[in-house]
N, C-alpha and C positions, 0 to 999 in steps of 0.2 A: 648457703649459705640457710635453707629447710631446714636446717639440724636448728642453727639459732633459730627460727621464729619459732618453730614450736617447741624448744622450750623453755623461750619469754612469752612463748602463751600457755605450756606448764604452770610457774613458776608463778604468774601474774593471776594464772587455778589458785592454783595453793595456798597463795597471802591474801587473797581476795576471798578462798570458803571457812582461814586463820581468823578472818575479821569479822563473817558471821557465827563467828562460833563463838566466838568470846562479845560477844549481843556488838563490837564496836560497829559493826551496818547494826542500824535500825530497823525497825518493822513500823510495821502501818499498819494497830491494832487498828478491828476484825480482819483487814482483807488481805496482808498481807506478812506475811512471818517474813523473820532476819536472812530466812537462806536463800527463799525466793526473791529476795529487793536486792541478794548478793549474785544470781543465778541471773535480772534484770541487767544487773554494774554488766553482768560479765562477757552476754552479749551485747551490748553496745559498745564496751570496749572492741567487742573481736570482729563487730563490724565497722568498727573507726578503724580499726587495723588493717585489716583488708578494705577498705575506701584507699587506704594510705601505700599500704601493701602495691595493690592491680595500679592502683595512678603510676607509679614509680616503677613498675614495671612494661607500663603503655611506654613508660618514655625511654625510659630507656631502647624493645627493644623493636617500634615501633618509632618510633619517631626519630631517634637514635638512627634509622637504621636504613629509611626510607630516604628518595632523593625525588621532591615530588616537585 
């Protein structure tokens, strides 16, 4: 499971960096470059994924195995 999630993060980073290198992901001139914009997008996606996976892990390991 951990290897699959890590592979997905690497694949996601590769795709976003490729899109930034070919200027598919735009920049906000003169403030931020397309590479920096790609980094911001990767950070936001990583934050959302960690929230989703953390919520799933909490649901599976804490709520299902505790009897309150």
